[in-house]
C-alpha positions as CSV (number, residue, x, y, z in Angstrom):
1,X,9.4,-14.5,3.4
2,X,9.9,-12.1,0.6
3,X,6.7,-10.6,-0.9
4,X,7.9,-11.7,-4.7
5,X,7.3,-15.2,-3.5
6,X,4.1,-14.7,-1.8
7,X,0.9,-15.9,-3.8
8,X,-1.6,-13.2,-4.6
9,X,-4.1,-12.5,-2.1
10,X,-7.4,-11.2,-3.4
11,X,-9.5,-8.9,-0.9
12,X,-13.0,-8.1,-0.8
13,X,-13.7,-4.2,-0.3
14,X,-14.6,-5.0,3.5
15,X,-11.2,-6.6,3.9
16,X,-9.3,-3.9,2.2
17,X,-10.9,-1.4,4.5
18,X,-10.2,-3.3,7.6
19,X,-6.5,-3.5,6.6
20,X,-6.2,0.2,6.1
21,X,-5.5,1.0,9.7
22,X,-2.8,-1.3,10.1
23,X,-1.2,-0.2,6.7
24,X,-1.8,3.4,7.7
25,X,0.3,2.7,11.1
26,X,3.2,1.4,8.8
27,X,2.9,4.5,6.6
28,X,3.0,6.8,9.6
29,X,6.4,5.3,10.5
30,X,7.7,5.3,6.9
31,X,6.8,9.0,6.5
32,X,8.3,10.0,9.9
33,X,11.6,8.2,8.9
34,X,11.7,9.8,5.6
35,X,11.2,13.3,7.2
36,X,14.0,12.4,9.6
37,X,16.3,11.6,6.8
38,X,15.3,14.4,4.7
39,X,16.0,17.0,7.5
40,X,18.9,15.0,9.0
41,X,22.4,15.7,9.9
42,X,22.9,12.3,11.1
43,X,25.8,10.1,10.4
44,X,25.8,7.6,7.7
45,X,25.0,4.5,9.9
46,X,21.9,6.1,11.5
47,X,20.5,7.1,8.0
48,X,21.2,3.4,6.9
49,X,19.4,2.1,10.0
50,X,16.4,4.3,9.2
51,X,16.5,3.2,5.6
52,X,16.5,-0.3,6.8
53,X,13.7,0.3,8.9
54,X,11.6,1.9,5.8
55,X,12.2,-1.4,4.0
56,X,11.2,-3.3,6.8
57,X,7.9,-1.4,7.0
58,X,7.2,-1.7,3.3
59,X,7.7,-5.6,3.6
60,X,5.2,-5.6,6.6
61,X,2.5,-3.9,4.4
62,X,3.4,-6.3,1.4
63,X,3.0,-9.3,3.9
64,X,-0.5,-8.2,4.5
65,X,-1.0,-9.4,0.9
66,X,-1.2,-6.0,-0.8
67,X,1.1,-4.3,-3.1
68,X,3.2,-1.1,-2.2
69,X,3.1,0.8,-5.5
70,X,4.7,4.2,-4.1
71,X,6.1,4.4,-0.5
72,X,6.6,8.2,-0.8
73,X,3.2,8.8,-1.9
74,X,1.6,5.9,0.3
75,X,-0.2,4.1,-2.6
76,X,-1.2,0.6,-2.2
77,X,-2.9,-1.8,-4.4
78,X,-5.1,-4.7,-3.3
79,X,-6.0,-7.6,-5.9
80,X,-9.6,-8.0,-6.3
81,X,-12.2,-9.9,-8.5
82,X,-15.0,-8.0,-10.0
83,X,-17.3,-8.7,-12.9
84,X,-14.5,-7.1,-15.1
85,X,-12.1,-9.6,-14.0
86,X,-9.0,-9.3,-11.7
87,X,-8.4,-5.5,-10.9
88,X,-6.6,-3.5,-8.1
89,X,-8.6,-1.7,-5.2
90,X,-6.5,1.4,-4.9
91,X,-5.7,3.3,-1.7
92,X,-3.8,6.4,-1.0
93,X,-2.5,7.2,2.2
94,X,-5.0,9.9,3.9
95,X,-8.0,8.2,2.5
96,X,-10.2,6.5,5.0
97,X,-11.3,3.7,3.0
98,X,-10.9,2.4,-0.5
99,X,-12.7,4.3,-2.9
100,X,-11.1,3.5,-6.3
101,X,-9.8,0.7,-8.6
102,X,-7.9,0.3,-11.6
103,X,-6.8,-2.6,-14.2
104,X,-3.7,-4.5,-13.4
105,X,-2.0,-2.6,-16.2
106,X,-3.2,0.7,-15.2
107,X,-1.5,2.9,-12.6
108,X,-2.8,5.7,-10.2
109,X,-3.7,7.8,-13.2
110,X,-6.2,5.2,-14.4
111,X,-8.1,5.0,-11.2
112,X,-11.9,4.8,-11.1
113,X,-14.4,5.2,-8.4
114,X,-15.9,2.2,-7.1
115,X,-19.6,1.9,-7.8
116,X,-22.3,0.7,-5.6
117,X,-22.6,-2.6,-7.0
118,X,-22.4,-6.1,-5.5
119,X,-18.8,-7.3,-5.8
120,X,-16.8,-9.8,-3.9
C-alpha cells in the first residue's frame, strides 16, 4: 500500500522513541546503498537495483506511519497532537530519541526543543 493513501498516524513521544531503532536500521541500509552508488563503478542494472532497494526502504519507513522528509539526511517527521494542535515530532538520523518538534508548515529549520510538559 502506498504511503500516500495511508491515513495519518499520530504518535506519542514514547511511541516515536520506540519506532526509532527500526527506522534507524532502514536508514543504515539506505546510507550504505547511497555510499555504494556514489563510489560505484557498477553497471547500470546494479545501480538501478540499489536505487530500487532505497525506495523500498523509504516506503517501509513510511509504512511505520511517519513521513520521510529527507532520505539523504535521515530526516523523519511523526504526526503528534500537543496543546498547540497537530505538529510534527522531528527526528534526525543519529539522534537517540526524538528531541524536537515543528509546525506542519515548518521544516527542519523551524525545529523547537520538546519541553518537559505532559503531552500525548
